[in-house]
C-alpha angles and dihedrals in degrees: 000000000000121000089247092057090047091052091048090052089050090054091052094051089044092068096089090048092046089052089052091051091047090065088084106111132226105241122244121236132232123187119209129171094341095313130104121224131185126219106259095225124054086241121195092194115126108229097172098094093211124154113248095256092052092047092049089050091050091059100028107144123229124203112284095019113116123225114269105249093179092111147321091272089067093224145056114229132195121208131190132198113216122173089346093305123116117226132186102228105169144014121189131193137174115299119250091214101059128063099209118069095227103175095204100046108015104069128129120206116227122222104246093204090061090063106027100034114193091002087074108084126169091352097307141086125218106235095221091151094062121103109165146101110258108205116198135182133220139162129047121336112253098199137035098235109128092192096050112017117184115211126208094248138028128201117200117202109200105208124188120176088342092305123120103235102171145350123217120196118203128191106213093183088074095045105039130064123180130194106199131203131199089228094058095036103046127048092203092059093046095047090049088055090056091045091054098042110031106100120150090181090069093063139049087291090072097148095179093054099038096032092226121163114236091230088066088064098046111060117203090015093279143060122202109203126195119178133170118205131189136198137207121244091278094055097256112143107240106162139033128186123199107216106185109040107146130186125246128200088239108065090196090059090052091048092052091047089053089056089062092047094047096051092055092044089049090057089050090052089053094059101120097220141355131197120274134196133210126194116194087348092303118123113240109219095201124166122248119211131229118186123178141173112207127191140135140241132229091278092053093250113153113243118198131181108197130194117182111178103305095345123097129179141148129242131199116193121191110203091192095060099021090232121146117203129189111213136189114220089202086076090080 
């Protein structure tokens, strides 16, 4: 199989991982006293309060208009506080005139009056239905986590019946402490660790010695792997938890499948250090996620798409030579 075919196969098996990564949400905007703030969480909550028929009409697709992949909400909203009242001032969706859903430049503004009727006045809608705490971030980012960035400051807008009741300002620089690691901060460092340490020929999956075929170890042509791993307060990985181990009628098949699992988990356990977080001086023992799709090509090379937290990279392992290679599918 040519390298091009191998890379194309990697792209195909990447689709489940890409979908997982696409869950990250575009943040909503709130304007207050001349400043713009962004919701601190990539929240998939729908704040629009539209009946289902109106909401379907808002995002009804026409031929040639791509699906909006901005976020799970299906829209990007802009809110404004004026005289202590919260207004919905803008909703944007994917443009009908462009084929690529570019979030920054390919947005179409909806006519609020079409969906809120007489509630829309002077291009805005009073959000009288909203009872929530809108938490926004601003200032420099304290950590290097793309999936869950923590900003220096938080501003909490306490909204009741669309009225701004209170604002709380928090200084995260005094509450949060992060110990970073090159392995958790940089994809290049993490992928190099896998390249140097992943070696199925050093375990019971020694294909050269036992002359096994890789397809014997990967039932149904594919393995989907989901692992949680934890660290101690110094960043040393001290626990892993396999989340998706399923039984097979053939115990030998399950055993061989476990060999694949265990080799990848063993490489995770060898990571010298991972990031850690403290809040108010208390260590946060939060899980980190590894997701992988594992298959093989016509030459029985093992193909792996790995996603660890916000990092994603592809691995080709050749059992015949024992060589592990990190590849970039963008090279096609």
